[in-house]
C-alpha positions as CSV (number, residue, x, y, z in Angstrom):
1,X,8.6,1.8,-32.6
2,X,5.8,-0.8,-32.6
3,X,2.5,-1.2,-30.7
4,X,0.8,-3.9,-28.6
5,X,-2.8,-3.6,-27.6
6,X,-3.9,-5.6,-24.6
7,X,-6.9,-6.0,-22.3
8,X,-6.5,-7.8,-18.9
9,X,-8.7,-6.2,-16.4
10,X,-8.6,-2.5,-15.3
11,X,-6.5,-0.5,-17.7
12,X,-5.0,1.3,-14.7
13,X,-3.2,-1.9,-13.6
14,X,-1.7,-2.7,-17.0
15,X,-0.7,0.9,-17.5
16,X,1.1,1.0,-14.1
17,X,3.2,-2.0,-15.0
18,X,4.0,-1.4,-18.6
19,X,5.2,2.1,-17.8
20,X,8.0,0.5,-15.8
21,X,9.2,-1.8,-18.6
22,X,12.4,-1.1,-20.4
23,X,11.8,-0.3,-24.1
24,X,8.3,1.0,-23.5
25,X,8.1,4.6,-24.4
26,X,4.4,5.3,-23.9
27,X,1.2,3.6,-22.6
28,X,-2.2,4.9,-23.6
29,X,-5.3,3.7,-21.8
30,X,-8.3,3.3,-24.0
31,X,-11.2,1.2,-25.3
32,X,-11.5,-1.4,-28.1
33,X,-13.6,-4.3,-29.3
34,X,-17.0,-2.7,-28.9
35,X,-19.8,-1.4,-31.1
36,X,-20.2,2.2,-29.9
37,X,-18.2,5.0,-31.7
38,X,-16.2,7.1,-29.3
39,X,-17.4,5.4,-26.1
40,X,-17.2,7.2,-22.8
41,X,-15.9,5.5,-19.6
42,X,-19.5,5.4,-18.3
43,X,-20.7,3.6,-21.4
44,X,-17.9,1.1,-21.2
45,X,-18.5,0.5,-17.5
46,X,-22.2,-0.1,-18.1
47,X,-21.3,-3.0,-20.4
48,X,-23.6,-1.8,-23.1
49,X,-20.9,-0.7,-25.5
50,X,-19.1,-4.2,-25.5
51,X,-15.7,-2.4,-25.3
52,X,-12.8,-3.6,-23.3
53,X,-10.5,-1.4,-21.1
54,X,-7.2,-1.8,-22.9
55,X,-3.7,-0.3,-23.1
56,X,-1.9,0.6,-26.3
57,X,1.8,0.1,-25.6
58,X,4.4,1.8,-27.7
59,X,7.7,0.0,-27.5
60,X,11.1,-0.4,-29.1
61,X,11.5,-3.9,-30.5
62,X,15.2,-3.6,-30.4
63,X,14.9,-3.4,-26.6
64,X,11.9,-5.6,-25.8
65,X,10.1,-8.0,-28.1
66,X,6.4,-8.6,-28.6
67,X,7.0,-12.0,-27.1
68,X,8.3,-10.4,-23.9
69,X,5.4,-8.0,-23.8
70,X,3.1,-11.0,-23.9
71,X,5.1,-12.9,-21.3
72,X,4.6,-10.0,-18.9
73,X,0.9,-9.9,-19.9
74,X,0.2,-13.5,-19.1
75,X,1.7,-13.1,-15.6
76,X,0.2,-9.8,-14.5
77,X,-3.4,-10.8,-14.8
78,X,-5.6,-13.9,-14.6
79,X,-6.3,-15.2,-18.1
80,X,-8.6,-17.9,-16.8
81,X,-11.5,-15.8,-15.6
82,X,-14.2,-14.8,-18.0
83,X,-15.1,-11.1,-17.8
84,X,-13.4,-10.7,-14.5
85,X,-10.2,-9.7,-12.7
86,X,-10.5,-9.9,-9.0
87,X,-13.4,-7.8,-7.8
88,X,-13.6,-6.1,-11.2
89,X,-16.5,-7.8,-13.0
90,X,-17.9,-7.1,-16.5
91,X,-17.1,-7.6,-20.2
92,X,-15.0,-4.5,-20.1
93,X,-12.4,-6.5,-18.0
94,X,-12.1,-9.5,-20.4
95,X,-8.7,-10.9,-21.3
96,X,-7.8,-10.1,-24.9
97,X,-4.9,-9.6,-27.2
98,X,-5.7,-7.3,-30.1
99,X,-3.3,-8.0,-32.9
100,X,-2.2,-5.3,-35.4
101,X,-0.9,-7.6,-38.1
102,X,-0.5,-11.3,-39.0
103,X,2.9,-11.5,-37.3
104,X,1.4,-10.4,-34.0
105,X,-1.5,-12.8,-34.5
106,X,0.9,-15.7,-35.1
107,X,3.1,-14.7,-32.1
108,X,0.1,-14.3,-29.8
109,X,-1.3,-17.7,-30.9
110,X,2.1,-19.4,-30.3
111,X,2.4,-17.7,-26.9
112,X,-1.0,-18.9,-25.9
113,X,-0.3,-22.4,-27.0
114,X,3.0,-22.5,-25.0
115,X,1.2,-21.2,-21.9
116,X,-1.6,-23.7,-22.2
117,X,1.0,-26.6,-22.5
118,X,3.0,-25.3,-19.6
119,X,0.3,-26.2,-17.1
120,X,0.9,-23.0,-15.1
121,X,-2.8,-22.4,-14.9
122,X,-5.1,-25.2,-13.6
123,X,-8.2,-23.6,-15.3
124,X,-8.6,-23.1,-19.1
125,X,-7.2,-19.9,-20.5
126,X,-10.1,-17.8,-21.8
127,X,-8.0,-15.0,-23.4
128,X,-9.2,-14.2,-26.9
129,X,-6.9,-13.1,-29.8
130,X,-8.7,-10.6,-32.1
131,X,-7.9,-8.1,-34.8
132,X,-7.9,-4.5,-33.7
133,X,-10.5,-2.6,-35.6
134,X,-10.9,0.6,-33.6
135,X,-9.0,2.1,-30.8
136,X,-10.4,4.9,-28.7
137,X,-8.3,6.9,-26.2
138,X,-9.8,7.0,-22.7
139,X,-10.5,10.3,-21.0
140,X,-7.4,12.3,-19.9
141,X,-7.8,11.5,-16.2
142,X,-7.3,7.7,-17.0
143,X,-3.8,8.3,-18.4
144,X,-1.0,7.4,-16.1
145,X,-3.7,7.0,-13.4
146,X,-1.8,5.0,-10.9
147,X,1.3,7.2,-10.9
148,X,-0.8,10.3,-10.5
149,X,-3.1,8.8,-7.8
150,X,-1.4,6.0,-6.0
151,X,-1.1,7.7,-2.7
152,X,-4.7,9.0,-2.6
153,X,-6.8,6.4,-4.2
154,X,-7.8,3.3,-2.2
155,X,-8.1,1.2,-5.4
156,X,-4.5,2.1,-6.3
157,X,-3.3,1.1,-2.8
158,X,-5.3,-2.1,-2.4
159,X,-5.3,-3.5,-5.9
160,X,-2.6,-2.0,-8.1
161,X,0.2,-1.6,-5.5
162,X,0.5,-5.4,-4.9
163,X,0.5,-6.1,-8.7
164,X,3.2,-3.5,-9.3
165,X,5.3,-4.9,-6.4
166,X,4.9,-8.5,-7.6
167,X,6.0,-7.4,-11.1
168,X,9.0,-5.6,-9.8
169,X,10.0,-8.6,-7.7
170,X,9.4,-11.2,-10.4
171,X,10.5,-9.3,-13.5
172,X,13.4,-7.1,-12.4
173,X,15.2,-7.8,-15.7
174,X,12.5,-6.0,-17.6
175,X,12.6,-2.8,-15.4
176,X,13.6,0.6,-16.8
177,X,15.2,1.5,-13.5
178,X,16.2,-0.4,-10.3
179,X,13.3,-0.7,-8.0
180,X,10.8,0.0,-10.9
181,X,10.5,3.6,-10.0
182,X,8.6,2.7,-6.9
């Protein structure tokens, strides 16, 4: 098994999508890239800790490659907005790829270069590629949040549902099960 660590807005959104991807065995919501040791959700949301809401994705590279993990990443969030995803605003929502080794760094840089040349996005891509220094697991209630709260939480219904449905429609080849477990 290998790991990918990504930040692209609210970690609930990324978690909801990557849990549906074939070859992904686990997704852990957490925090990285900041200066505070063992930050709390409140500290991260305040913007004072400089952490990003991220997901740590455990995957089987014989089923899905790091390149495919990144392909999904580029298309499930907006990598052209600084510290923002939709109505979620703040440094904790910045777009970032945290690499774990030099191979991941190289693949991430190549992936970014290909995306920039493709012209898919009219605005410049602001995603950063950084080494992962520390990873902090988010509080238990953040884990698998969407699946546990999708029928009761308005944010899940208004923001995450459309992203999951779009992913299921556009990336059916990557799904663990038909319909994406929806």
